[in-house]
C-alpha positions as CSV (number, residue, x, y, z in Angstrom):
1,M,161.4,-76.8,217.7
2,R,165.4,-75.8,218.9
3,N,166.3,-77.4,215.1
4,K,163.8,-75.3,213.1
5,S,164.2,-72.0,214.6
6,L,167.9,-72.3,214.3
7,A,167.4,-73.3,210.0
8,I,165.1,-70.3,209.9
9,V,167.4,-67.9,211.6
10,A,170.0,-69.7,209.2
11,S,167.5,-69.5,206.4
12,L,167.1,-65.7,206.6
13,A,171.0,-64.9,207.3
14,V,171.9,-66.8,204.5
15,L,168.7,-64.9,202.1
16,T,170.3,-61.8,203.4
17,I,173.9,-62.3,202.3
18,L,172.3,-63.6,198.9
19,V,170.5,-59.9,198.7
20,L,173.3,-57.5,199.7
21,G,175.6,-59.9,197.6
22,I,173.3,-60.1,194.0
23,T,171.8,-56.4,194.6
24,P,175.0,-54.5,193.8
25,K,174.7,-55.8,190.8
26,V,171.1,-55.9,189.4
27,V,171.7,-51.9,190.9
28,G,174.9,-52.3,188.0
29,I,172.6,-53.4,185.5
30,G,171.4,-49.0,185.6
31,I,174.2,-47.5,187.0
32,R,174.9,-45.5,183.6
33,E,171.1,-43.8,183.1
34,A,171.0,-43.1,186.7
35,T,174.6,-41.8,186.7
36,I,176.3,-40.6,183.2
37,A,172.5,-39.9,181.1
38,N,171.1,-38.2,184.5
39,L,174.3,-35.8,184.6
40,V,173.8,-34.9,180.3
41,D,170.7,-34.2,181.3
42,L,171.0,-31.6,184.2
43,L,171.9,-29.8,181.1
44,P,169.4,-27.6,179.3
45,P,168.7,-28.1,176.0
46,E,169.7,-24.9,174.7
47,A,173.1,-25.3,177.3
48,R,173.6,-28.7,175.8
49,R,174.0,-27.0,171.7
50,Q,176.6,-25.1,172.8
51,I,178.7,-27.9,174.5
52,S,179.9,-30.9,173.8
53,I,179.5,-34.2,175.7
54,N,181.1,-37.6,174.9
55,E,180.7,-40.4,176.6
56,S,184.4,-42.1,175.6
57,A,184.6,-44.9,178.0
58,F,182.5,-47.5,180.5
59,S,183.3,-50.1,182.2
60,S,180.3,-52.2,185.2
61,G,181.6,-54.4,187.6
62,W,179.3,-56.9,190.4
63,F,180.0,-53.7,193.2
64,D,181.4,-50.8,191.1
65,S,181.7,-49.6,187.5
66,S,183.9,-46.7,186.1
67,A,183.5,-44.0,183.1
68,L,185.3,-41.3,181.0
69,L,182.9,-38.5,180.2
70,D,184.8,-35.9,177.3
71,I,183.8,-32.2,177.6
72,S,184.2,-29.8,174.8
73,Y,183.3,-26.4,173.5
74,P,182.8,-26.5,169.6
75,A,182.9,-22.6,169.6
76,L,187.4,-23.0,170.4
77,G,187.6,-25.8,168.4
78,D,187.0,-29.6,168.7
79,D,189.7,-30.3,171.6
80,V,188.6,-31.6,174.5
81,L,189.1,-29.4,177.0
82,I,188.0,-31.4,180.6
83,Q,187.6,-35.1,181.2
84,L,185.4,-36.2,184.3
85,E,186.7,-39.7,184.9
86,F,184.2,-41.4,187.9
87,E,184.7,-44.4,190.3
88,I,180.8,-44.7,190.9
89,R,180.8,-48.0,193.4
90,H,177.4,-49.7,193.6
91,G,174.5,-49.8,196.2
92,P,171.9,-50.0,198.3
93,V,174.6,-49.1,201.1
94,L,177.6,-47.0,200.2
95,I,180.1,-45.7,201.9
96,T,181.0,-41.9,201.4
97,P,183.3,-39.7,202.9
98,D,180.3,-38.9,205.5
99,G,179.3,-42.2,206.5
100,I,176.8,-45.4,204.9
101,K,174.1,-44.0,203.0
102,L,171.1,-46.2,200.9
103,G,171.6,-45.7,197.9
104,L,171.7,-45.8,193.7
105,A,175.1,-45.0,194.2
106,Y,178.0,-43.3,194.5
107,A,180.9,-41.4,192.4
108,Q,183.8,-40.2,192.9
109,I,184.9,-37.6,190.2
110,R,187.9,-37.1,188.8
111,P,187.8,-33.8,186.9
112,H,191.2,-33.9,184.6
113,F,192.5,-30.4,181.7
114,N,193.1,-31.8,178.7
115,N,194.3,-29.0,176.6
116,A,198.1,-28.1,175.7
117,E,196.8,-24.2,176.4
118,I,195.0,-24.3,179.3
119,T,197.7,-27.6,180.6
120,A,201.3,-25.5,179.9
121,A,199.9,-22.4,181.3
122,L,198.9,-24.6,185.0
123,A,202.5,-25.9,184.8
124,E,203.3,-21.8,184.9
125,L,202.0,-21.6,188.1
126,P,204.1,-21.4,191.1
127,F,202.5,-23.4,193.3
128,E,200.4,-26.9,193.0
129,L,196.4,-26.6,192.2
130,P,194.3,-26.9,195.6
131,A,192.6,-30.7,195.8
132,V,189.0,-31.0,194.0
133,Q,186.4,-33.7,195.4
134,V,183.3,-33.9,193.8
135,D,180.8,-36.4,194.8
136,L,178.1,-37.5,193.0
137,L,175.5,-39.7,194.5
138,A,172.2,-41.6,193.1
139,K,169.2,-42.0,194.8
140,F,166.1,-45.0,195.1
141,N,163.7,-42.2,193.7
142,N,165.8,-40.6,191.1
143,S,167.0,-37.9,193.1
144,L,170.6,-37.0,192.3
145,K,172.7,-34.6,194.6
146,I,176.9,-33.7,193.4
147,G,178.8,-32.2,195.7
148,I,182.3,-30.0,195.6
149,S,184.4,-29.2,197.4
150,I,187.6,-27.3,196.9
151,A,190.7,-27.6,199.3
152,P,192.3,-24.5,200.9
153,L,195.4,-22.8,199.6
154,N,198.3,-20.8,201.2
155,Y,201.3,-19.9,199.4
156,S,203.5,-16.7,198.7
157,D,206.9,-15.9,197.6
158,N,209.4,-12.9,196.7
159,Q,207.0,-12.9,193.7
160,G,203.8,-12.6,196.1
161,Q,200.8,-14.5,197.7
162,L,197.8,-15.6,197.4
163,A,195.5,-17.0,200.5
164,F,191.9,-19.1,199.5
165,D,190.3,-21.1,202.0
166,G,187.9,-23.5,200.4
167,L,184.8,-23.3,198.6
168,S,182.0,-25.4,199.1
169,G,178.8,-26.3,196.8
170,S,176.3,-28.3,196.1
171,Y,173.8,-29.2,193.0
172,A,170.9,-31.1,193.4
173,V,168.1,-32.3,192.0
174,N,164.6,-34.2,193.5
175,S,163.0,-36.7,192.2
176,D,160.4,-34.3,190.5
177,Q,163.4,-32.8,189.5
178,S,163.4,-29.4,191.1
179,V,166.9,-28.5,191.5
180,E,168.6,-26.8,193.6
181,I,172.1,-24.9,193.7
182,L,174.8,-23.6,197.2
183,L,178.3,-22.6,196.1
184,S,180.2,-20.9,199.4
185,M,183.2,-18.9,199.6
186,S,184.4,-17.4,202.7
187,K,188.2,-15.7,202.1
188,L,190.1,-15.4,198.4
189,Q,193.0,-12.6,198.7
190,A,196.0,-12.5,196.2
191,Q,199.1,-10.2,196.5
192,E,201.8,-9.5,193.8
193,A,205.1,-7.6,194.9
194,G,205.2,-3.8,194.4
195,S,201.7,-3.8,194.1
196,S,201.0,-4.3,191.0
197,F,197.6,-6.1,192.2
198,D,196.3,-6.7,195.1
199,F,192.8,-8.5,195.6
200,S,190.2,-9.6,197.9
201,L,186.8,-11.2,198.3
202,F,185.4,-12.1,201.2
203,G,182.1,-13.8,202.4
204,L,180.9,-15.0,198.7
205,E,177.2,-16.9,198.4
206,L,175.0,-18.4,195.7
207,V,171.7,-19.7,195.9
208,S,170.2,-21.3,192.6
209,T,166.0,-22.4,192.6
210,S,164.9,-24.1,189.5
211,E,161.1,-26.1,189.8
212,Q,162.9,-27.7,186.2
213,M,166.0,-28.9,186.0
214,N,166.2,-29.1,182.0
215,D,163.9,-26.1,181.4
216,I,165.5,-22.7,181.5
217,L,162.8,-21.1,181.1
218,A,160.9,-22.2,184.2
219,P,160.0,-20.2,187.7
220,S,163.4,-20.5,188.9
221,A,165.5,-17.8,190.7
222,A,168.6,-17.1,192.0
223,S,171.1,-14.3,194.5
224,L,174.3,-13.6,194.7
225,S,176.0,-12.0,197.8
226,I,179.3,-11.1,198.5
227,A,180.4,-9.0,202.0
228,T,183.1,-7.2,200.4
229,L,185.1,-6.7,197.4
230,R,188.2,-5.0,197.6
231,S,190.8,-3.9,194.8
232,D,194.8,-2.3,196.2
233,A,195.9,-2.4,193.1
234,P,195.6,-1.5,189.6
235,Y,192.3,-0.4,190.3
236,P,191.7,0.8,193.8
237,F,187.8,-0.1,194.9
238,L,185.6,-1.2,197.4
239,L,182.4,-2.4,197.5
240,E,180.4,-3.6,200.2
241,E,177.4,-5.6,200.6
242,F,177.6,-6.2,196.5
243,S,174.2,-8.7,195.6
244,I,172.2,-9.1,193.1
245,T,168.9,-11.3,193.1
246,S,166.9,-12.8,190.0
247,Q,163.6,-14.0,189.2
248,L,161.6,-15.9,186.7
249,K,158.1,-16.6,186.2
250,A,155.1,-17.4,184.4
251,S,153.2,-14.2,183.2
252,T,149.8,-13.6,183.8
253,A,149.3,-11.6,180.5
254,G,149.1,-15.2,179.0
255,A,150.7,-18.8,178.7
256,E,153.1,-18.0,176.5
257,K,154.8,-15.7,178.0
258,I,157.4,-14.7,181.6
259,D,158.0,-11.9,183.8
260,I,162.0,-11.5,184.6
261,F,162.4,-9.7,188.1
262,Q,166.4,-8.1,189.3
263,Q,168.3,-6.5,191.3
264,L,171.1,-5.0,192.7
265,K,172.0,-3.7,195.8
266,I,175.6,-2.6,196.3
267,T,175.8,-0.5,200.7
268,N,178.4,0.9,200.0
269,M,181.3,1.8,197.2
270,E,184.5,3.5,197.2
271,A,186.0,4.2,194.3
272,D,187.6,7.3,191.6
273,F,184.1,7.3,189.8
274,P,181.8,9.3,193.0
275,V,179.2,6.8,193.6
276,T,178.9,5.7,196.9
277,S,175.6,3.0,197.5
278,L,173.7,1.9,194.4
279,S,170.4,-0.2,193.9
280,W,168.9,-0.7,190.5
281,T,165.7,-3.0,189.7
282,G,164.7,-3.9,187.1
283,E,161.6,-6.0,185.2
284,I,160.8,-7.2,181.8
285,N,157.4,-8.7,181.8
286,E,155.6,-10.4,179.6
287,L,158.7,-11.2,177.2
288,Q,157.6,-14.1,174.6
289,T,159.1,-17.6,175.7
290,E,159.2,-17.8,171.7
291,L,161.2,-15.0,171.6
292,I,164.3,-17.1,173.8
293,S,164.2,-20.0,171.6
294,R,164.6,-18.3,168.8
295,Y,167.2,-16.4,170.5
296,Y,169.7,-19.2,171.4
297,E,168.7,-21.6,168.4
298,L,170.0,-18.4,166.7
299,A,172.9,-18.8,168.9
300,T,173.4,-22.3,167.8
301,D,173.5,-21.4,164.4
302,L,175.9,-18.3,164.1
303,Q,177.9,-20.6,166.1
304,S,178.3,-23.3,163.8
305,Q,178.7,-21.5,161.0
306,I,181.2,-19.7,162.2
307,N,182.8,-22.4,163.4
308,A,182.5,-24.0,159.7
309,S,183.2,-20.7,157.8
310,P,184.8,-18.1,159.7
311,G,183.8,-14.3,158.0
312,G,180.7,-15.5,156.8
313,I,177.2,-15.9,157.2
314,N,174.8,-17.2,155.3
315,T,170.9,-16.1,154.5
316,P,169.7,-18.5,156.5
317,I,170.8,-16.8,160.4
318,N,170.4,-13.2,158.7
319,E,166.4,-14.4,158.3
320,L,166.4,-16.0,161.9
321,G,167.1,-12.6,162.9
322,Q,165.3,-10.7,160.7
323,E,162.7,-13.1,162.1
324,I,163.4,-12.5,166.0
325,G,163.4,-8.9,165.8
326,L,160.0,-8.7,163.8
327,L,159.2,-11.1,166.7
328,M,160.2,-8.2,169.2
329,I,157.8,-5.9,167.0
330,R,155.0,-7.9,167.0
331,N,154.6,-8.7,170.4
332,S,153.9,-6.9,173.4
333,L,156.5,-6.1,176.6
334,V,156.8,-4.5,179.8
335,L,160.3,-2.9,181.0
336,N,160.5,-1.4,183.9
337,N,163.1,0.2,186.1
338,E,164.2,2.0,189.3
339,V,167.5,3.3,189.9
340,A,168.6,4.6,193.6
341,A,172.7,6.1,193.9
342,N,173.9,8.5,195.9
343,V,176.3,10.9,194.1
344,Y,179.0,13.4,194.7
345,D,176.9,12.7,198.2
346,G,173.7,13.3,197.3
347,D,170.7,11.6,196.6
348,H,168.9,10.6,193.4
349,S,166.0,8.2,192.0
350,I,164.7,7.7,189.0
351,D,161.8,5.6,187.7
352,L,161.4,4.2,184.5
353,R,158.4,2.1,183.2
354,I,158.1,1.1,179.6
355,H,154.7,-0.3,177.8
356,W,154.9,-1.7,174.0
357,A,152.0,-2.5,173.0
358,G,153.5,-4.3,169.9
359,L,152.2,-4.4,166.4
360,P,150.6,-7.3,165.3
361,D,149.9,-6.6,162.3
362,L,153.6,-6.0,161.6
363,T,154.4,-9.0,158.7
364,D,157.7,-7.1,157.4
365,L,160.2,-4.9,159.2
366,A,161.0,-3.1,156.7
367,R,157.2,-1.4,156.7
368,L,158.0,-0.3,159.8
369,D,156.1,3.8,160.8
370,I,157.5,5.1,163.3
371,N,154.5,6.8,164.0
372,E,152.4,3.5,164.5
373,V,156.3,2.9,166.9
374,I,155.2,5.9,168.9
375,A,151.4,5.5,168.9
376,A,151.8,1.5,170.6
377,L,154.5,3.5,172.8
378,T,153.2,4.8,176.6
379,I,156.4,6.2,179.0
380,S,156.9,7.2,182.3
381,V,159.5,9.0,183.5
382,E,159.9,10.9,186.9
383,V,163.6,11.5,188.3
384,S,164.3,13.4,191.8
385,L,167.6,15.1,191.5
386,D,169.7,16.2,195.1
387,L,170.7,20.2,193.6
388,A,173.2,20.6,195.5
389,A,175.3,17.4,193.9
390,I,174.7,18.3,191.0
391,M,176.2,21.2,190.9
392,R,179.5,19.6,192.2
393,S,179.0,17.2,189.2
394,P,180.2,18.2,185.5
395,A,176.2,18.5,184.5
396,A,175.8,21.5,186.6
397,E,176.3,24.1,183.9
398,F,172.9,21.7,181.9
399,I,170.7,23.3,185.1
400,D,170.0,26.4,183.9
401,P,168.8,26.2,180.2
402,Y,167.3,22.8,181.0
403,V,165.1,24.8,183.7
404,Q,164.6,27.9,180.6
405,E,163.5,25.1,178.4
406,G,160.8,24.2,181.0
407,Y,162.0,20.1,180.8
408,I,163.4,20.5,184.5
409,R,162.1,22.4,187.4
410,L,163.1,22.7,191.1
411,D,162.2,22.3,193.9
412,N,162.7,22.0,197.7
413,G,166.2,21.4,196.3
414,R,165.6,18.8,194.6
415,I,165.8,19.0,190.6
416,L,162.4,17.1,189.1
417,V,161.2,15.6,185.9
418,N,158.0,14.2,185.6
419,G,157.6,12.6,182.1
420,S,155.0,10.6,179.9
421,L,154.4,9.2,176.2
422,S,151.0,8.4,176.0
423,D,148.2,8.2,172.6
424,S,151.7,9.5,170.6
425,E,151.5,12.7,173.3
426,L,154.4,13.9,174.6
427,I,153.5,15.6,178.4
428,V,157.2,17.0,180.3
429,N,156.8,18.0,183.6
430,G,152.8,19.1,183.3
431,E,153.5,20.9,179.4
432,A,152.6,18.9,175.8
433,V,156.1,18.8,174.3
434,P,155.6,18.9,170.1
435,L,157.2,15.6,169.1
436,D,157.7,16.7,165.5
437,Q,161.0,18.2,166.6
438,F,162.8,14.7,167.5
439,F,162.3,13.9,164.4
């Protein structure tokens, strides 16, 4: 009985060793697809048409593989700008800087500039660039995570000083092809002797998500925030609590339309111009997805034409531009903008809403009629300005003439404008205004 038990244990041990020994080679067969191909697929087709990515080398062994990717930007010529060198370890057991993990593969990626001009510019720097670590983890569920970290750098001499606390980020693609991008940097300060240049940035955070990694029109959201952005020279300014957010989602107006939301906020601003805070919210609704696709097609064709024949644009590209313009005019679009700002020590707000019904029967831009354009427009605008602040501004001289003309009205220390355009009728502050005086 004891001998049988020992035999079973020995057999299991041998089987385990065989499995662990054979698995890396089996895993290695799919490494190229799991790492290199998937990495390229992270880019939407529209972006892939703007850059060139080529695999110049790949070799696969039992426990590891290596690869080399060349990345170039055709708009700057055919020279390779960056080379990505991959050292790939096969799973299922992976030893990473964060410890032992289970997965298909783990890769360390070393980026190298391969452009003479960039290399020459970097050679003139009085310090070495900080170490950059990029790695990639491919899991068995087809998820992929790319991590990046840039080491801190502190340098000073008689020419100036540079203080950089480092940067960290990640790009995670889940098994359902959804994406999350994270990036953070705590401090960057640069100062040149003689105060000809003095710049500081504190607390940068970037978060971006998308439901589909390679579809630029998939529902997505992004936010960028900076705690403090300061320049003391050559152009002094200070921005505090600066943020930008955006969101893209499917439109309720139709399957082939999208809605885009954007917002910019600056809680405190100090500069040579008299704005101390700003908030802007913008919406683009009912935007045709075909319009976005045609735009990228135009941009790609235009760049290709310029590269092939600088200074010349062929007829098909002109026709594509006409087609995009016609597509915009034929289809509906909604634009909403809200602005709140403190200017000249006064609070002001503007609310502008535009609904373009479209001209679906138009087949030629040359036949565009201004009266049809006006009939297809519905506009409303609400303006509220601090009177005392405006009187301190260069616009003070226009107040009385505009009050006399009825374009603005004064109420309790505010300058008010209420306007609308609907059914070809223009109303300003409750009074009809003939449109023919503007044409």
